[in-house]
Backbone as ProteinMPNN parsed JSONL, in Angstrom:
{"seq_chain_A": "MTRQFCLMAAVTLLMAALPAFGEEPLYKQFQPASSTHKPESIEWSNYMSFDTPDTDTPRLLLIGDSICNGYQSRVHSLLDGRMTMTFWASSKCATSPEYLRSLDMVLSLEKFSVISFNNGLHSLSADPAEWEAAYRGIVKFIRAKCPEAKLYLTLSTPLKDPELTAKSKALNQIVCQVANEEGLPTIDLFSVMDPLDRGEFWSDTFHFHGPAIEKQAQTIVETVLGE", "coords_chain_A": {"N_chain_A": [[0.828, -1.205, 0.0], [1.9, 1.248, 0.83], [4.032, 1.522, -1.002], [2.573, 1.639, -3.354], [1.156, 4.01, -2.978], [3.288, 5.861, -2.915], [4.244, 5.58, -5.526], [2.037, 6.5, -6.999], [1.978, 9.138, -6.082], [4.411, 10.089, -7.062], [3.986, 9.922, -9.828], [1.897, 11.75, -10.068], [3.18, 14.163, -9.36], [5.044, 14.306, -11.432], [3.38, 14.542, -13.693], [2.237, 16.977, -13.14], [4.324, 18.643, -13.648], [4.62, 18.566, -16.348], [3.884, 20.025, -19.552], [0.705, 20.744, -21.165], [-0.549, 18.582, -23.759], [1.021, 19.179, -26.828], [1.592, 21.778, -26.141], [4.06, 24.251, -25.77], [6.663, 24.069, -23.404], [6.915, 26.464, -20.773], [9.474, 27.311, -19.981], [11.042, 27.199, -22.255], [10.665, 29.506, -23.623], [12.461, 31.203, -22.531], [14.898, 30.203, -22.957], [18.348, 30.303, -23.759], [19.5, 31.169, -27.025], [21.85, 30.086, -27.99], [24.839, 28.499, -26.719], [28.113, 28.385, -25.36], [28.769, 26.768, -23.367], [30.583, 24.402, -21.449], [30.281, 21.308, -19.952], [31.095, 20.378, -16.543], [33.513, 17.975, -15.306], [32.344, 16.362, -13.426], [29.001, 16.524, -12.892], [26.36, 17.54, -10.764], [23.365, 17.287, -8.752], [21.168, 18.259, -6.183], [18.268, 17.791, -4.468], [15.855, 18.596, -2.029], [12.987, 18.423, 0.034], [11.55, 19.73, 2.881], [9.201, 18.906, 5.467], [7.046, 18.188, 3.807], [4.221, 17.432, 3.639], [2.977, 19.669, 4.701], [1.14, 22.143, 3.538], [0.126, 24.538, 4.19], [1.695, 26.342, 5.668], [3.837, 29.063, 4.761], [6.222, 28.539, 2.143], [9.699, 28.37, 1.635], [11.998, 28.462, -1.024], [15.229, 27.549, -1.713], [17.688, 28.181, -4.059], [20.675, 27.222, -5.479], [24.168, 26.445, -5.222], [26.933, 24.438, -4.146], [27.468, 25.986, -1.926], [24.951, 26.794, -1.1], [24.066, 24.228, -0.546], [25.55, 23.834, 1.685], [24.549, 25.658, 3.621], [21.815, 25.131, 3.779], [20.63, 23.274, 5.625], [21.003, 24.51, 8.097], [19.559, 26.858, 7.695], [16.977, 25.795, 7.548], [16.699, 24.909, 10.189], [16.853, 27.344, 11.625], [14.592, 28.653, 10.717], [12.595, 27.424, 12.094], [9.937, 26.405, 11.938], [8.477, 28.609, 11.174], [8.486, 29.056, 8.518], [8.224, 26.638, 5.934], [10.559, 24.593, 4.028], [12.336, 24.122, 0.965], [15.051, 22.949, -1.021], [17.213, 23.354, -3.838], [20.197, 22.438, -4.965], [22.889, 22.713, -7.191], [25.418, 21.895, -9.634], [25.145, 23.109, -12.015], [25.775, 25.585, -14.401], [24.378, 28.795, -15.175], [24.393, 29.124, -17.91], [24.171, 26.603, -18.929], [22.596, 24.389, -21.196], [20.799, 22.678, -20.015], [19.906, 23.838, -17.716], [17.498, 25.464, -17.343], [15.46, 23.621, -17.897], [15.791, 21.773, -15.814], [15.35, 23.469, -13.629], [12.716, 24.183, -14.122], [11.364, 21.812, -13.532], [11.812, 21.661, -10.75], [10.472, 23.982, -9.834], [7.911, 23.291, -10.429], [7.007, 21.421, -8.641], [6.063, 22.195, -6.12], [4.253, 24.775, -4.269], [5.597, 27.905, -3.866], [6.272, 30.459, -1.543], [8.335, 32.21, -1.1], [11.392, 32.77, -2.786], [14.814, 32.184, -3.012], [17.308, 32.936, -5.145], [20.312, 31.894, -6.523], [23.15, 31.897, -8.614], [26.373, 31.397, -9.675], [29.093, 30.716, -8.707], [29.782, 28.402, -10.077], [29.998, 29.48, -12.483], [32.136, 31.037, -12.979], [34.047, 30.742, -14.937], [32.612, 31.042, -17.192], [31.516, 32.596, -20.279], [31.154, 35.996, -19.859], [29.167, 37.655, -21.063], [27.391, 35.779, -22.126], [26.64, 34.542, -19.758], [25.332, 36.642, -18.377], [23.14, 37.126, -20.08], [21.85, 34.635, -19.926], [21.333, 34.508, -17.172], [19.603, 36.697, -16.801], [17.442, 35.755, -18.292], [16.686, 33.545, -16.751], [15.826, 34.742, -14.35], [13.587, 36.153, -15.293], [12.084, 33.971, -16.114], [11.566, 32.609, -13.664], [9.951, 34.513, -12.419], [7.785, 34.522, -14.161], [6.918, 31.9, -13.987], [6.382, 31.561, -11.266], [4.563, 33.72, -10.232], [3.428, 34.698, -7.872], [5.253, 34.385, -5.888], [7.706, 35.797, -3.681], [10.666, 36.997, -4.841], [14.079, 36.758, -4.198], [17.276, 37.848, -5.174], [20.181, 36.29, -4.683], [23.428, 37.058, -3.721], [26.615, 35.82, -4.8], [29.151, 34.208, -2.834], [32.38, 35.413, -1.609], [35.74, 34.191, -2.353], [38.563, 32.163, -1.345], [40.69, 32.726, -2.907], [42.025, 35.647, -4.316], [41.795, 36.469, -7.042], [39.699, 34.905, -8.056], [37.736, 35.785, -6.341], [37.405, 38.386, -7.266], [36.2, 37.842, -9.724], [33.805, 36.716, -8.855], [32.734, 38.931, -7.607], [32.342, 40.598, -9.801], [30.323, 39.247, -11.198], [28.346, 39.485, -9.281], [27.861, 42.207, -9.41], [26.467, 42.397, -11.788], [24.21, 40.949, -11.039], [23.14, 42.687, -9.112], [22.518, 44.83, -10.749], [20.535, 43.707, -12.373], [18.65, 43.167, -10.378], [17.991, 45.765, -9.61], [16.86, 46.755, -11.977], [14.69, 45.051, -12.263], [13.306, 45.521, -9.991], [13.736, 44.004, -7.672], [14.533, 42.509, -4.48], [17.719, 41.871, -2.851], [19.891, 39.37, -1.405], [22.649, 39.755, 0.391], [25.251, 37.943, 0.572], [27.887, 38.178, -0.012], [29.028, 40.566, 1.075], [28.755, 39.976, 3.749], [30.517, 37.863, 4.122], [33.011, 38.672, 3.064], [34.704, 40.376, 4.756], [35.746, 38.571, 6.551], [38.309, 36.476, 8.023], [40.289, 34.652, 5.838], [41.816, 32.367, 6.399], [40.704, 31.403, 8.746], [37.908, 31.075, 8.405], [37.356, 29.838, 5.946], [37.151, 26.64, 4.479], [38.246, 25.542, 2.225], [39.129, 26.599, -1.106], [36.584, 27.435, -1.988], [34.634, 26.817, -0.036], [33.191, 26.808, 3.352], [33.812, 26.928, 6.943], [31.891, 25.947, 9.869], [31.126, 28.324, 11.55], [31.063, 30.43, 9.644], [29.15, 29.48, 7.871], [26.97, 29.566, 9.551], [26.616, 32.345, 9.773], [25.856, 32.929, 7.152], [23.423, 31.514, 6.961], [21.926, 32.789, 8.963], [21.757, 35.367, 7.873], [20.188, 34.914, 5.586], [17.774, 33.903, 6.713], [16.981, 35.99, 8.438], [16.522, 37.943, 6.535], [14.477, 36.918, 4.791], [12.428, 36.602, 6.58], [12.041, 39.12, 7.381], [13.273, 40.234, 9.62]], "CA_chain_A": [[0.0, 0.0, 0.0], [2.782, 2.401, 0.905], [4.749, 1.625, -2.271], [1.612, 2.071, -4.368], [0.88, 5.431, -2.744], [4.462, 6.616, -3.322], [4.284, 5.572, -6.979], [0.988, 7.4, -7.475], [2.389, 10.502, -5.772], [5.485, 10.449, -7.986], [3.371, 10.131, -11.138], [1.143, 13.001, -9.987], [4.134, 15.274, -9.399], [5.617, 14.37, -12.771], [2.36, 15.042, -14.604], [2.051, 18.402, -12.854], [5.457, 19.375, -14.194], [4.601, 18.465, -17.793], [2.909, 20.892, -20.202], [-0.381, 20.075, -21.868], [-0.141, 18.0, -25.043], [1.149, 20.144, -27.899], [1.932, 23.098, -25.616], [5.483, 24.418, -25.526], [6.965, 24.386, -22.006], [7.172, 27.879, -20.537], [10.899, 27.621, -19.849], [11.677, 27.308, -23.565], [10.58, 30.905, -24.057], [13.567, 31.923, -21.908], [16.092, 29.422, -23.233], [19.313, 30.984, -24.633], [19.518, 30.665, -28.4], [23.055, 29.273, -28.133], [25.709, 28.537, -25.541], [29.416, 27.739, -25.493], [28.987, 26.096, -22.086], [31.164, 23.07, -21.405], [29.965, 20.714, -18.645], [32.193, 19.983, -15.686], [33.784, 16.537, -15.378], [31.295, 15.766, -12.595], [27.853, 17.391, -12.68], [25.552, 16.977, -9.685], [22.151, 18.013, -8.393], [20.653, 17.783, -4.9], [16.953, 18.38, -4.184], [15.215, 18.075, -0.824], [11.847, 19.185, 0.532], [11.249, 19.468, 4.278], [7.808, 19.096, 5.899], [6.314, 18.195, 2.538], [2.758, 17.426, 3.755], [2.488, 20.963, 5.172], [0.887, 23.052, 2.421], [-0.473, 25.766, 4.74], [2.764, 27.267, 6.071], [4.591, 29.576, 3.614], [7.39, 27.705, 1.823], [10.889, 28.998, 1.069], [12.828, 27.663, -1.92], [16.611, 27.982, -1.895], [18.306, 27.706, -5.294], [22.077, 27.608, -5.464], [25.185, 25.451, -5.532], [27.417, 23.755, -2.945], [27.354, 26.915, -0.808], [23.559, 26.584, -0.675], [24.012, 22.902, 0.059], [26.168, 23.94, 2.999], [23.752, 26.398, 4.616], [20.388, 24.809, 3.751], [20.175, 22.602, 6.849], [20.945, 25.5, 9.173], [18.418, 27.725, 7.389], [15.768, 25.076, 7.958], [16.624, 24.925, 11.651], [16.598, 28.697, 12.097], [13.215, 29.014, 10.384], [11.88, 26.943, 13.287], [8.513, 26.234, 11.696], [7.823, 29.828, 10.704], [8.338, 28.74, 7.108], [8.769, 25.352, 5.517], [11.689, 24.859, 3.136], [12.814, 23.219, -0.08], [16.238, 23.505, -1.672], [17.799, 22.701, -5.003], [21.591, 22.821, -5.149], [23.354, 22.059, -8.413], [26.65, 22.384, -10.247], [24.828, 23.638, -13.337], [25.931, 27.003, -14.696], [23.199, 29.392, -15.798], [24.49, 28.988, -19.361], [23.972, 25.214, -19.331], [21.329, 24.156, -21.896], [19.919, 21.878, -19.176], [19.561, 24.516, -16.462], [16.097, 25.872, -17.243], [14.597, 22.442, -17.836], [15.878, 21.252, -14.453], [14.688, 24.431, -12.747], [11.281, 24.08, -14.375], [10.875, 20.665, -12.759], [11.82, 22.027, -9.333], [9.434, 24.982, -9.572], [6.596, 22.692, -10.679], [6.663, 20.396, -7.666], [5.403, 22.741, -4.935], [3.947, 26.197, -4.321], [6.584, 28.61, -3.068], [5.946, 31.83, -1.168], [9.571, 32.985, -1.193], [12.448, 32.071, -3.519], [16.159, 32.762, -3.011], [17.965, 32.41, -6.345], [21.735, 32.183, -6.687], [23.955, 31.138, -9.572], [27.565, 32.204, -9.882], [30.415, 30.146, -8.48], [30.072, 27.45, -11.152], [29.94, 30.266, -13.712], [33.269, 31.957, -12.968], [34.793, 30.601, -16.187], [31.685, 31.2, -18.314], [31.564, 33.857, -21.009], [30.341, 36.928, -19.066], [27.986, 38.115, -21.803], [26.459, 34.646, -22.167], [26.105, 34.336, -18.414], [24.381, 37.7, -18.069], [21.917, 36.887, -20.854], [21.183, 33.465, -19.362], [20.856, 34.868, -15.833], [18.421, 37.542, -16.978], [16.346, 34.895, -18.732], [16.251, 32.713, -15.624], [15.054, 35.599, -13.446], [12.274, 36.395, -15.92], [11.352, 32.703, -16.091], [11.075, 32.369, -12.302], [8.834, 35.44, -12.172], [6.64, 34.092, -14.968], [6.478, 30.584, -13.499], [5.896, 31.691, -9.887], [4.304, 35.161, -10.109], [3.009, 35.076, -6.527], [6.371, 34.211, -4.955], [8.642, 36.907, -3.515], [11.95, 36.52, -5.34], [15.314, 37.423, -3.791], [18.475, 37.477, -5.907], [21.209, 36.114, -3.652], [24.77, 37.267, -4.254], [27.585, 34.757, -4.568], [30.127, 34.466, -1.776], [33.783, 35.56, -2.009], [36.526, 32.971, -2.292], [39.861, 32.291, -0.676], [41.595, 33.239, -3.924], [41.639, 37.016, -4.669], [41.403, 36.584, -8.45], [38.359, 34.325, -8.179], [36.836, 36.686, -5.626], [37.122, 39.493, -8.18], [35.235, 37.359, -10.709], [32.526, 36.594, -8.157], [32.251, 40.294, -7.387], [31.879, 41.109, -11.091], [29.013, 38.648, -11.461], [27.406, 40.084, -8.326], [27.492, 43.531, -9.909], [25.417, 42.159, -12.773], [23.026, 40.565, -10.274], [22.576, 43.909, -8.51], [21.935, 45.613, -11.833], [19.274, 43.033, -12.729], [17.726, 43.39, -9.262], [17.54, 47.155, -9.695], [15.992, 46.889, -13.145], [13.479, 44.25, -12.075], [12.666, 45.896, -8.733], [13.806, 42.834, -6.791], [15.481, 42.608, -3.367], [18.856, 40.962, -2.876], [20.462, 38.868, -0.148], [24.068, 40.018, 0.153], [26.162, 37.066, 1.304], [29.262, 38.58, -0.303], [29.474, 41.558, 2.058], [28.798, 39.327, 5.059], [31.672, 36.97, 4.194], [34.268, 39.226, 2.571], [35.629, 40.876, 5.788], [36.21, 37.506, 7.442], [39.648, 35.936, 7.81], [40.253, 33.495, 4.929], [42.401, 31.197, 7.031], [39.863, 30.917, 9.841], [36.512, 30.791, 8.072], [37.253, 29.05, 4.72], [37.667, 25.27, 4.593], [39.039, 25.385, 1.006], [38.992, 27.792, -1.947], [35.194, 27.83, -2.18], [33.693, 26.456, 1.019], [33.332, 27.469, 4.641], [33.63, 26.245, 8.214], [30.6, 26.15, 10.506], [30.767, 29.693, 11.953], [30.723, 31.219, 8.456], [27.875, 28.957, 7.386], [25.966, 30.1, 10.464], [26.376, 33.736, 9.386], [25.103, 32.9, 5.892], [22.061, 31.076, 7.256], [21.261, 33.856, 9.712], [21.477, 36.46, 6.939], [19.053, 34.515, 4.745], [16.539, 33.794, 7.525], [16.58, 37.332, 8.879], [16.039, 38.695, 5.376], [13.192, 36.427, 4.271], [11.406, 36.78, 7.622], [11.91, 40.54, 7.646], [13.696, 40.521, 10.997]], "C_chain_A": [[0.866, 1.26, 0.0], [3.524, 2.6, -0.408], [3.824, 2.114, -3.367], [1.316, 3.562, -4.23], [2.055, 6.28, -3.217], [4.564, 6.7, -4.839], [3.257, 6.526, -7.553], [1.362, 8.854, -7.233], [3.465, 10.978, -6.739], [4.939, 10.742, -9.379], [2.607, 11.446, -11.164], [2.058, 14.205, -10.078], [4.73, 15.439, -10.786], [4.635, 14.954, -13.764], [2.136, 16.534, -14.404], [3.149, 19.24, -13.48], [5.468, 19.386, -15.717], [3.58, 19.421, -18.394], [1.796, 20.081, -20.837], [0.111, 19.609, -23.228], [-0.11, 19.076, -26.13], [1.538, 21.542, -27.446], [3.427, 23.176, -25.335], [5.728, 24.744, -24.065], [7.36, 25.854, -21.857], [8.662, 28.203, -20.558], [11.575, 27.82, -21.201], [11.612, 28.722, -24.118], [11.769, 31.723, -23.553], [14.908, 31.234, -22.141], [17.052, 30.221, -24.122], [19.348, 30.341, -26.016], [20.723, 29.766, -28.637], [23.909, 29.424, -26.888], [27.016, 27.822, -25.853], [29.771, 26.964, -24.226], [29.584, 24.708, -22.268], [30.905, 22.475, -20.027], [31.226, 20.382, -17.86], [32.382, 18.468, -15.756], [32.804, 15.752, -14.527], [30.202, 16.813, -12.411], [26.946, 16.738, -11.636], [24.355, 17.877, -9.407], [21.58, 17.398, -7.127], [19.366, 18.524, -4.583], [16.394, 17.752, -2.906], [14.102, 19.013, -0.397], [11.564, 18.76, 1.965], [9.755, 19.679, 4.535], [6.855, 19.118, 4.705], [4.801, 18.166, 2.689], [2.161, 18.776, 4.153], [2.36, 21.93, 3.99], [0.269, 24.369, 2.89], [0.579, 26.811, 5.13], [3.492, 27.77, 4.832], [5.877, 28.788, 3.408], [8.476, 28.527, 1.137], [11.605, 28.008, 0.159], [14.203, 28.313, -2.034], [17.147, 27.355, -3.175], [19.761, 28.151, -5.276], [22.99, 26.462, -5.841], [25.66, 24.782, -4.247], [27.414, 24.678, -1.724], [25.944, 26.819, -0.23], [23.412, 25.234, 0.018], [24.602, 22.917, 1.464], [25.281, 24.606, 4.023], [22.293, 25.963, 4.708], [19.875, 24.189, 5.052], [20.037, 23.594, 8.003], [19.819, 26.503, 8.945], [17.125, 27.075, 7.849], [15.604, 25.107, 9.472], [16.249, 26.3, 12.181], [15.186, 29.18, 11.769], [12.26, 28.555, 11.481], [10.37, 26.904, 13.093], [7.786, 27.469, 11.208], [7.64, 29.805, 9.188], [8.792, 27.301, 6.914], [9.822, 25.625, 4.447], [11.949, 23.735, 2.163], [14.113, 23.811, -0.597], [16.628, 22.662, -2.875], [19.197, 23.268, -5.189], [22.15, 22.025, -6.322], [24.667, 22.669, -8.877], [26.379, 23.091, -11.572], [25.036, 25.154, -13.404], [24.66, 27.517, -15.355], [23.205, 29.222, -17.311], [24.292, 27.558, -19.85], [22.63, 25.047, -20.045], [20.318, 23.39, -21.049], [19.382, 22.639, -17.966], [18.072, 24.815, -16.351], [15.153, 24.681, -17.173], [14.609, 21.832, -16.437], [15.149, 22.167, -13.475], [13.173, 24.374, -12.91], [10.674, 22.931, -13.572], [10.778, 21.016, -11.282], [10.672, 22.98, -9.012], [8.029, 24.422, -9.738], [6.112, 21.795, -9.547], [5.883, 20.914, -6.464], [5.057, 24.207, -5.168], [4.877, 26.914, -3.358], [6.133, 30.045, -2.804], [7.139, 32.754, -1.345], [10.615, 32.128, -1.904], [13.743, 32.864, -3.4], [16.927, 32.119, -4.159], [19.417, 32.861, -6.412], [22.309, 31.304, -7.786], [25.193, 31.969, -9.86], [28.882, 31.469, -9.781], [30.784, 29.062, -9.494], [30.064, 28.149, -12.507], [31.145, 31.188, -13.849], [34.083, 31.882, -14.254], [33.894, 30.753, -17.417], [31.926, 32.52, -19.031], [30.641, 34.846, -20.303], [29.068, 37.392, -19.769], [26.937, 37.009, -21.883], [25.816, 34.433, -20.807], [25.062, 35.387, -18.072], [23.063, 37.485, -18.801], [21.127, 35.714, -20.276], [20.585, 33.79, -17.999], [19.589, 35.715, -15.926], [17.213, 36.706, -17.402], [15.801, 34.04, -17.608], [15.399, 33.527, -14.651], [13.653, 35.85, -14.013], [11.428, 35.122, -15.915], [10.772, 32.426, -14.706], [9.867, 33.253, -12.014], [7.591, 35.042, -12.953], [6.05, 32.784, -14.448], [5.833, 30.695, -12.115], [5.585, 33.162, -9.598], [3.92, 35.611, -8.703], [4.133, 34.973, -5.5], [7.208, 35.481, -4.87], [10.029, 36.39, -3.853], [13.088, 37.4, -4.828], [16.447, 36.935, -4.696], [19.635, 37.471, -4.915], [22.598, 36.191, -4.265], [25.686, 36.105, -3.898], [28.61, 35.181, -3.527], [31.521, 34.722, -2.355], [34.523, 34.239, -1.833], [37.849, 33.219, -1.584], [40.894, 32.919, -1.608], [41.158, 34.631, -4.378], [41.161, 37.167, -6.115], [39.996, 36.037, -8.674], [37.329, 35.195, -7.457], [36.456, 37.87, -6.507], [36.108, 39.086, -9.24], [33.85, 37.212, -10.089], [31.905, 37.971, -7.961], [31.706, 40.893, -8.676], [30.512, 40.533, -11.457], [27.962, 39.247, -10.525], [26.971, 41.483, -8.762], [26.398, 43.426, -10.958], [24.117, 41.799, -12.065], [22.353, 41.804, -9.682], [21.935, 44.797, -9.561], [20.588, 45.025, -12.245], [18.234, 43.277, -11.64], [17.15, 44.801, -9.31], [16.558, 47.348, -10.847], [14.655, 46.188, -12.946], [12.728, 44.628, -10.8], [12.635, 44.76, -7.724], [14.798, 43.072, -5.654], [16.617, 41.609, -3.525], [19.155, 40.46, -1.467], [21.965, 38.883, -0.341], [24.958, 39.153, 1.044], [27.617, 37.457, 1.079], [29.787, 39.525, 0.777], [29.573, 40.976, 3.46], [30.087, 38.513, 5.216], [32.998, 37.668, 3.92], [35.2, 39.76, 3.665], [36.256, 39.787, 6.646], [37.598, 37.003, 7.042], [39.582, 34.664, 6.97], [40.805, 32.228, 5.584], [41.511, 30.575, 8.092], [38.508, 30.406, 9.369], [36.324, 29.958, 6.803], [37.834, 27.657, 4.951], [38.493, 24.887, 3.358], [38.816, 26.642, 0.164], [37.571, 28.328, -1.969], [34.364, 27.788, -0.901], [34.109, 26.975, 2.399], [33.239, 26.503, 5.822], [32.293, 26.666, 8.831], [30.239, 27.572, 10.893], [30.395, 30.591, 10.777], [29.383, 30.778, 7.884], [26.732, 29.472, 8.252], [25.621, 31.549, 10.102], [25.56, 33.808, 8.094], [23.644, 32.547, 6.152], [21.278, 32.155, 7.996], [20.875, 35.014, 8.791], [20.256, 36.136, 6.084], [17.755, 34.519, 5.544], [16.071, 35.168, 7.971], [15.995, 38.146, 7.734], [14.641, 38.222, 4.951], [12.068, 36.563, 5.295], [11.21, 38.255, 7.972], [12.304, 40.938, 9.037], [14.788, 41.594, 11.042]], "O_chain_A": [[0.6, 2.212, -0.734], [3.639, 3.729, -0.884], [4.227, 2.909, -4.215], [1.235, 4.286, -5.223], [1.849, 7.313, -3.855], [4.921, 7.743, -5.386], [3.552, 7.278, -8.482], [1.097, 9.711, -8.076], [3.443, 12.124, -7.186], [5.37, 11.691, -10.035], [2.655, 12.177, -12.153], [1.758, 15.165, -10.788], [4.906, 16.558, -11.267], [5.014, 15.779, -14.596], [1.881, 17.27, -15.357], [2.939, 20.408, -13.806], [6.239, 20.132, -16.322], [2.512, 19.617, -17.814], [1.928, 18.871, -21.025], [1.061, 20.162, -23.782], [-1.089, 19.795, -26.33], [1.79, 22.409, -28.283], [3.995, 22.268, -24.729], [5.058, 25.624, -23.523], [8.052, 26.412, -22.709], [9.07, 29.238, -21.086], [12.575, 28.531, -21.291], [12.408, 29.096, -24.979], [12.054, 32.801, -24.075], [15.928, 31.639, -21.584], [16.625, 30.767, -25.14], [19.238, 29.122, -26.151], [20.639, 28.797, -29.392], [23.728, 30.354, -26.102], [27.029, 26.789, -26.522], [30.916, 26.556, -24.033], [29.151, 23.938, -23.125], [31.276, 23.082, -19.023], [32.286, 20.137, -18.436], [31.492, 17.757, -16.223], [32.464, 14.615, -14.852], [30.449, 17.873, -11.836], [26.785, 15.518, -11.629], [24.333, 19.053, -9.771], [21.511, 16.176, -6.997], [19.369, 19.747, -4.443], [16.452, 16.536, -2.722], [14.243, 20.235, -0.455], [11.362, 17.577, 2.239], [9.123, 20.524, 3.902], [5.969, 19.968, 4.619], [4.124, 18.839, 1.911], [0.966, 19.002, 3.963], [3.358, 22.466, 3.507], [-0.071, 25.221, 2.069], [0.375, 28.01, 4.944], [3.75, 26.981, 3.922], [6.544, 28.411, 4.371], [8.215, 29.273, 0.193], [11.798, 26.849, 0.527], [14.321, 29.481, -2.406], [17.069, 26.14, -3.355], [20.047, 29.332, -5.079], [22.645, 25.617, -6.667], [24.856, 24.577, -3.338], [27.362, 24.193, -0.594], [25.769, 26.769, 0.987], [22.727, 25.112, 1.033], [24.214, 22.125, 2.323], [25.246, 24.181, 5.178], [21.592, 26.384, 5.629], [18.796, 24.548, 5.524], [19.086, 23.531, 8.783], [19.189, 26.95, 9.903], [16.278, 27.723, 8.464], [14.5, 25.306, 9.979], [15.42, 26.415, 13.083], [14.645, 30.031, 12.476], [11.252, 29.205, 11.761], [9.614, 27.318, 13.971], [6.607, 27.397, 10.861], [6.745, 30.457, 8.65], [9.648, 26.808, 7.649], [9.967, 26.764, 4.002], [11.803, 22.556, 2.488], [14.274, 25.031, -0.616], [16.409, 21.452, -2.924], [19.361, 24.44, -5.529], [21.919, 20.822, -6.437], [24.985, 23.813, -8.553], [27.305, 23.621, -12.185], [24.533, 25.9, -12.564], [23.948, 26.762, -16.016], [22.144, 29.181, -17.934], [24.25, 27.32, -21.057], [21.615, 25.525, -19.539], [19.119, 23.436, -21.322], [18.5, 22.143, -17.265], [17.446, 24.45, -15.356], [14.149, 24.729, -16.462], [13.567, 21.421, -15.928], [14.42, 21.698, -12.601], [12.435, 24.505, -11.933], [9.592, 23.07, -13.001], [9.779, 20.707, -10.632], [9.974, 22.794, -8.015], [7.064, 25.007, -9.247], [4.933, 21.445, -9.497], [5.124, 20.165, -5.85], [5.508, 24.812, -6.141], [4.941, 26.576, -2.176], [5.678, 30.749, -3.706], [6.987, 33.925, -1.693], [10.717, 30.925, -1.665], [13.769, 34.068, -3.656], [17.171, 30.912, -4.156], [19.714, 34.055, -6.363], [21.996, 30.117, -7.876], [25.077, 33.13, -10.252], [29.717, 31.58, -10.68], [31.966, 28.828, -9.746], [30.116, 27.499, -13.551], [31.174, 32.035, -14.742], [34.741, 32.855, -14.625], [34.356, 30.61, -18.549], [32.479, 33.455, -18.451], [29.451, 34.566, -20.159], [28.015, 37.508, -19.142], [25.743, 37.265, -21.729], [24.616, 34.179, -20.704], [24.009, 35.053, -17.528], [21.991, 37.643, -18.216], [19.904, 35.777, -20.148], [19.458, 33.393, -17.703], [18.619, 35.473, -15.208], [16.099, 36.926, -16.927], [14.592, 33.83, -17.515], [14.365, 33.05, -14.182], [12.659, 35.768, -13.291], [10.211, 35.178, -15.736], [9.606, 32.047, -14.59], [8.88, 32.799, -11.436], [6.471, 35.203, -12.468], [4.835, 32.588, -14.466], [4.855, 30.006, -11.825], [6.278, 33.786, -8.795], [4.07, 36.787, -8.373], [3.979, 35.424, -4.365], [7.399, 36.167, -5.874], [10.516, 35.451, -3.224], [13.072, 38.62, -4.996], [16.56, 35.736, -4.954], [20.017, 38.512, -4.379], [22.907, 35.472, -5.216], [25.553, 35.489, -2.84], [28.895, 36.367, -3.364], [31.812, 34.294, -3.472], [34.002, 33.293, -1.241], [38.197, 34.357, -1.269], [41.846, 33.559, -1.161], [40.011, 34.789, -4.794], [40.22, 37.916, -6.378], [39.198, 36.635, -9.396], [36.191, 35.325, -7.907], [35.306, 38.308, -6.493], [35.251, 39.885, -9.619], [32.843, 37.542, -10.716], [30.699, 38.15, -8.131], [30.713, 41.621, -8.648], [29.648, 41.246, -11.965], [26.824, 39.486, -10.931], [25.837, 41.891, -8.509], [25.503, 44.269, -11.012], [23.047, 42.28, -12.439], [21.132, 41.943, -9.749], [20.923, 45.445, -9.297], [19.617, 45.757, -12.441], [17.073, 43.56, -11.937], [15.959, 45.001, -9.075], [15.544, 48.028, -10.698], [13.617, 46.668, -13.402], [11.636, 44.117, -10.55], [11.649, 44.569, -7.012], [15.799, 43.764, -5.843], [16.49, 40.62, -4.247], [18.728, 41.05, -0.475], [22.501, 38.117, -1.142], [25.366, 39.571, 2.127], [28.485, 37.111, 1.881], [30.866, 39.306, 1.327], [30.382, 41.431, 4.269], [30.678, 38.473, 6.296], [34.016, 37.286, 4.496], [36.414, 39.612, 3.521], [37.199, 40.053, 7.39], [38.002, 37.094, 5.883], [38.901, 33.708, 7.34], [40.299, 31.134, 5.337], [41.554, 29.365, 8.315], [38.013, 29.404, 9.885], [35.239, 29.417, 6.592], [38.898, 27.521, 5.555], [39.347, 24.003, 3.437], [38.354, 27.655, 0.691], [37.367, 29.542, -1.967], [33.488, 28.629, -0.702], [35.206, 27.5, 2.588], [32.669, 25.417, 5.716], [31.653, 27.614, 8.375], [29.128, 28.008, 10.59], [29.502, 31.43, 10.903], [28.577, 31.608, 7.463], [25.653, 29.779, 7.746], [24.451, 31.929, 10.126], [24.674, 34.653, 7.962], [22.738, 33.197, 5.631], [20.11, 32.403, 7.695], [19.787, 35.575, 8.919], [19.39, 36.988, 5.881], [16.752, 35.077, 5.1], [14.882, 35.474, 7.887], [15.08, 38.945, 7.937], [13.735, 39.035, 4.773], [10.895, 36.631, 4.929], [10.329, 38.602, 8.759], [11.74, 41.879, 9.596], [15.257, 41.954, 12.122]]}, "name": "protein", "num_of_chains": 1, "seq": "MTRQFCLMAAVTLLMAALPAFGEEPLYKQFQPASSTHKPESIEWSNYMSFDTPDTDTPRLLLIGDSICNGYQSRVHSLLDGRMTMTFWASSKCATSPEYLRSLDMVLSLEKFSVISFNNGLHSLSADPAEWEAAYRGIVKFIRAKCPEAKLYLTLSTPLKDPELTAKSKALNQIVCQVANEEGLPTIDLFSVMDPLDRGEFWSDTFHFHGPAIEKQAQTIVETVLGE"}
């Protein structure tokens, strides 16, 4: 009985994510015409939904990469039932031809009240013009797909390496420009992390130790809850 119910639930979710017969999926309207993107040697994706049966409490969706994967658990704890939470962390660059199709599936599975969108650290080697065009398309797609959700554009974190940090900062400048043009709020994780000691708070070039992750999670929760 349990296996049958799970199968039926999975089929229902899949059908909800599919367009009507003969109808072009919405995400294709925002798909880049071309891309020089080259996939990484290992591509990965991690999706998890907490408190899934609860459809009454407002739900937060975190979209990001391994940094998001690092802070998601602490964000869920700090929300403490005031919001439920889903996250999708992936290695996919915004310029990847597969990005929008994957994102479309994630956005189709649940109703989200608030969305935090980040894409950047896996895009540091992408063509900047291609990345900006793809990023702009993704933002417009999220707004079209989830018009009732409050969308935050979350800035990428700095890195242990100064040259890579400069690239992250350049992408963040584009994010801030898009946010200004679209009238969207941002969550500034860059400014929170950048003053910190690289030797103490970074575990490697990209990632962080617990105290830094705690600061990231607190920044996100305080922002989305308006504290």
